[in-house]
C-alpha positions as CSV (number, residue, x, y, z in Angstrom):
1,L,22.7,-74.7,-145.8
2,T,20.2,-72.3,-144.4
3,V,19.3,-69.4,-146.8
4,H,17.9,-66.5,-144.2
5,T,14.8,-65.5,-146.1
6,I,11.7,-65.2,-144.0
7,P,10.8,-67.6,-143.0
8,P,14.1,-69.4,-143.3
9,V,14.6,-71.9,-146.2
10,F,17.3,-75.3,-145.7
11,K,18.5,-78.1,-147.7
12,D,20.2,-80.8,-145.8
13,T,22.2,-82.7,-148.6
14,F,24.3,-81.4,-151.0
15,K,27.7,-82.4,-152.6
16,L,30.7,-80.0,-152.7
17,V,33.7,-80.9,-155.0
18,P,37.0,-79.7,-154.0
19,G,38.6,-76.8,-156.4
20,K,35.0,-76.5,-158.0
21,H,32.5,-73.8,-158.2
22,T,29.6,-75.6,-156.5
23,L,26.2,-74.0,-157.6
24,I,23.4,-75.2,-155.1
25,A,19.8,-74.7,-156.0
26,L,16.9,-73.7,-154.0
27,D,13.3,-72.5,-154.3
28,A,12.8,-69.4,-152.7
29,P,10.1,-67.6,-154.6
30,Q,9.7,-64.2,-152.3
31,G,7.4,-61.1,-152.7
32,Y,6.8,-57.6,-150.7
33,L,5.0,-56.9,-147.4
34,V,4.1,-53.2,-146.6
35,I,2.2,-52.2,-143.8
36,K,0.6,-48.3,-144.5
37,A,-0.5,-46.2,-141.5
38,G,-3.3,-44.3,-141.9
39,S,-3.0,-40.5,-140.5
40,G,-2.6,-39.7,-136.7
41,L,0.0,-43.0,-136.8
42,Q,2.5,-42.1,-139.0
43,A,5.1,-41.0,-136.2
44,R,5.0,-43.8,-134.1
45,S,7.0,-46.6,-135.2
46,I,4.5,-49.8,-134.6
47,P,6.4,-53.2,-134.9
48,C,3.8,-55.7,-136.1
49,I,4.1,-59.2,-135.5
50,I,4.3,-61.5,-138.6
51,R,3.5,-65.4,-138.5
52,K,2.8,-68.0,-141.4
53,A,-1.1,-68.3,-141.6
54,G,-2.1,-70.7,-138.8
55,D,1.1,-71.1,-136.9
56,M,1.5,-69.0,-133.5
57,N,5.2,-68.8,-134.3
58,T,6.7,-65.3,-134.5
59,L,8.4,-64.9,-137.9
60,N,9.3,-61.4,-137.9
61,Y,8.9,-58.2,-136.4
62,Q,8.0,-55.4,-138.8
63,D,7.5,-51.8,-138.6
64,V,4.8,-49.9,-140.0
65,N,5.7,-47.8,-143.3
66,R,8.5,-50.4,-143.8
67,T,8.9,-52.8,-146.8
68,E,10.1,-56.1,-145.8
69,K,10.6,-59.6,-148.2
70,Y,8.7,-63.0,-147.3
71,L,8.7,-66.1,-149.2
72,V,5.5,-66.3,-151.2
73,G,2.7,-67.5,-149.2
74,K,-0.2,-66.7,-146.8
75,Y,0.7,-64.8,-143.3
76,D,-1.3,-64.1,-140.2
77,I,-0.5,-60.2,-138.7
78,E,-1.0,-58.9,-135.8
79,I,-0.9,-54.9,-135.3
80,P,-0.6,-53.9,-131.7
81,I,-2.5,-50.6,-131.9
82,L,-5.7,-49.9,-129.8
83,P,-8.2,-51.9,-130.3
84,K,-5.7,-54.6,-131.7
85,I,-6.0,-55.4,-135.4
86,L,-5.8,-59.2,-136.2
87,L,-5.3,-59.9,-140.0
88,Y,-5.7,-63.4,-141.2
89,N,-4.1,-65.6,-144.6
90,I,-2.6,-62.0,-145.7
91,D,-1.5,-63.5,-149.4
92,V,2.2,-62.6,-150.5
93,S,2.9,-63.4,-154.3
94,Q,6.0,-63.8,-156.0
95,S,7.7,-60.3,-157.3
96,S,5.0,-58.3,-156.5
97,T,4.0,-56.2,-153.1
98,T,0.9,-56.7,-151.1
99,T,0.0,-53.3,-149.1
100,V,-2.0,-53.6,-145.8
101,Q,-3.6,-50.3,-145.0
102,I,-4.1,-49.4,-141.2
103,P,-7.0,-47.7,-140.4
104,P,-6.6,-44.2,-139.4
105,A,-6.6,-43.1,-135.7
106,G,-7.1,-40.3,-133.1
107,M,-5.5,-39.3,-129.9
108,V,-7.2,-39.2,-126.5
109,T,-6.0,-37.8,-123.1
110,F,-8.0,-38.7,-120.1
111,L,-7.5,-36.2,-117.3
112,M,-8.3,-38.0,-113.9
113,I,-9.1,-35.9,-110.5
114,A,-6.9,-38.5,-108.7
115,P,-5.1,-41.5,-109.5
116,G,-7.5,-44.2,-109.8
117,Y,-8.8,-46.9,-111.7
118,G,-10.1,-46.8,-115.2
119,S,-10.9,-49.1,-118.4
120,V,-11.5,-48.2,-121.9
121,Y,-14.3,-50.3,-124.0
122,L,-14.9,-50.5,-127.6
123,R,-18.8,-50.2,-128.1
124,E,-19.8,-52.4,-130.6
125,N,-23.6,-52.3,-132.3
126,G,-24.2,-49.2,-130.4
127,K,-24.2,-51.3,-126.8
128,D,-21.7,-54.4,-126.6
129,L,-18.7,-53.4,-125.0
130,K,-15.5,-54.7,-125.3
131,W,-12.6,-54.4,-123.3
132,V,-9.4,-52.5,-124.9
133,Y,-6.9,-51.1,-122.3
134,N,-6.7,-50.6,-118.6
135,L,-5.2,-47.2,-117.5
136,G,-2.6,-46.6,-115.3
137,S,-3.6,-46.6,-111.6
138,N,-0.8,-44.1,-110.6
139,A,-1.3,-41.1,-113.0
140,K,-3.5,-38.4,-113.1
141,S,-3.5,-38.1,-117.2
142,E,-3.0,-40.6,-119.7
143,S,-3.0,-40.4,-123.6
144,L,-4.1,-43.4,-126.2
145,T,-3.8,-43.5,-129.7
146,L,-7.0,-45.3,-130.5
147,Q,-8.7,-46.3,-134.2
148,A,-11.7,-44.3,-135.1
149,G,-14.9,-45.6,-133.2
150,S,-17.4,-45.3,-130.3
151,Y,-15.9,-46.0,-127.0
152,T,-16.7,-45.6,-123.0
153,I,-14.2,-44.9,-120.4
154,V,-15.4,-46.3,-117.1
155,Y,-13.3,-44.7,-114.1
156,R,-13.2,-44.5,-109.6
157,A,-10.7,-42.6,-108.1
158,M,-8.2,-44.4,-105.7
159,N,-9.8,-43.2,-102.5
160,A,-13.6,-43.5,-103.8
161,K,-14.4,-46.5,-101.9
162,Q,-18.3,-46.8,-103.4
163,T,-19.6,-47.4,-107.1
164,L,-21.5,-44.3,-106.1
165,Y,-18.3,-42.7,-107.3
166,T,-17.8,-44.6,-110.4
167,I,-17.7,-42.5,-113.5
168,S,-18.5,-43.5,-116.9
169,K,-18.1,-41.5,-119.8
170,N,-18.9,-42.3,-123.9
171,F,-17.0,-40.7,-126.3
172,D,-16.2,-41.1,-130.1
173,V,-12.8,-40.9,-131.7
174,Q,-12.5,-39.6,-135.4
175,A,-9.4,-40.2,-137.8
176,G,-7.0,-37.7,-137.5
177,S,-8.4,-35.8,-134.5
178,S,-7.4,-35.6,-131.1
179,K,-9.6,-34.6,-128.1
180,V,-9.5,-34.6,-124.1
181,I,-11.6,-36.3,-121.7
182,E,-12.0,-35.0,-118.2
183,L,-12.7,-37.7,-115.4
184,N,-14.3,-35.5,-112.5
C-alpha cells in the first residue's frame, strides 16, 4: 500500500478480508510549508527544490507563494534565485504551517556595447568575490533578478582580445528597485 504523501508512506503487510470493510492504519502526521517571496519576486514563478534533510534526492518542486503539505520532519530547501539560497533543517510540525520568507530582491539590466563575456560576482565582506552568474555571450542586454547586496560585473566584448579592454563595475542592488548598468 502506498499513501501518496510527500514523502510517500508505504505499508507492505496487511490483510484484506473479502466482503468486509478493511481499515489500514498508517502513521502520516503532516504539516504545511509555504515559501513567501519578498518584493520584486511576486510576479515570478520560482520552483523551489524540497529535499529531506541531509538527502540529495528531490522530493518536490514547490512554487513560491504556494502552500504544500509534508510529513512531519526536517527538510532542506534550495531556492533558485541569484545568488542561490540554501536552507537546511527546516522543521515541519504537525497541524501547523512553517513559513519561509525569501529576502526581497531587485532587478538589474546590463547593457553591453557588443556581445561578449561577462560574469556577475557577489562582494562579500566588501572585498571577497563569489561567482553568481555568467552573462550570455551573444546578447547585448540581459536582465537579472538579484538579491539585495553589493556586486561586481566583469565584462569584455568578444572582439576585444586584450585584458586592457576588460570592464569591471561595482554596483549595489536594493530590494524592490531596478537599475541599468551600462558596460561601455
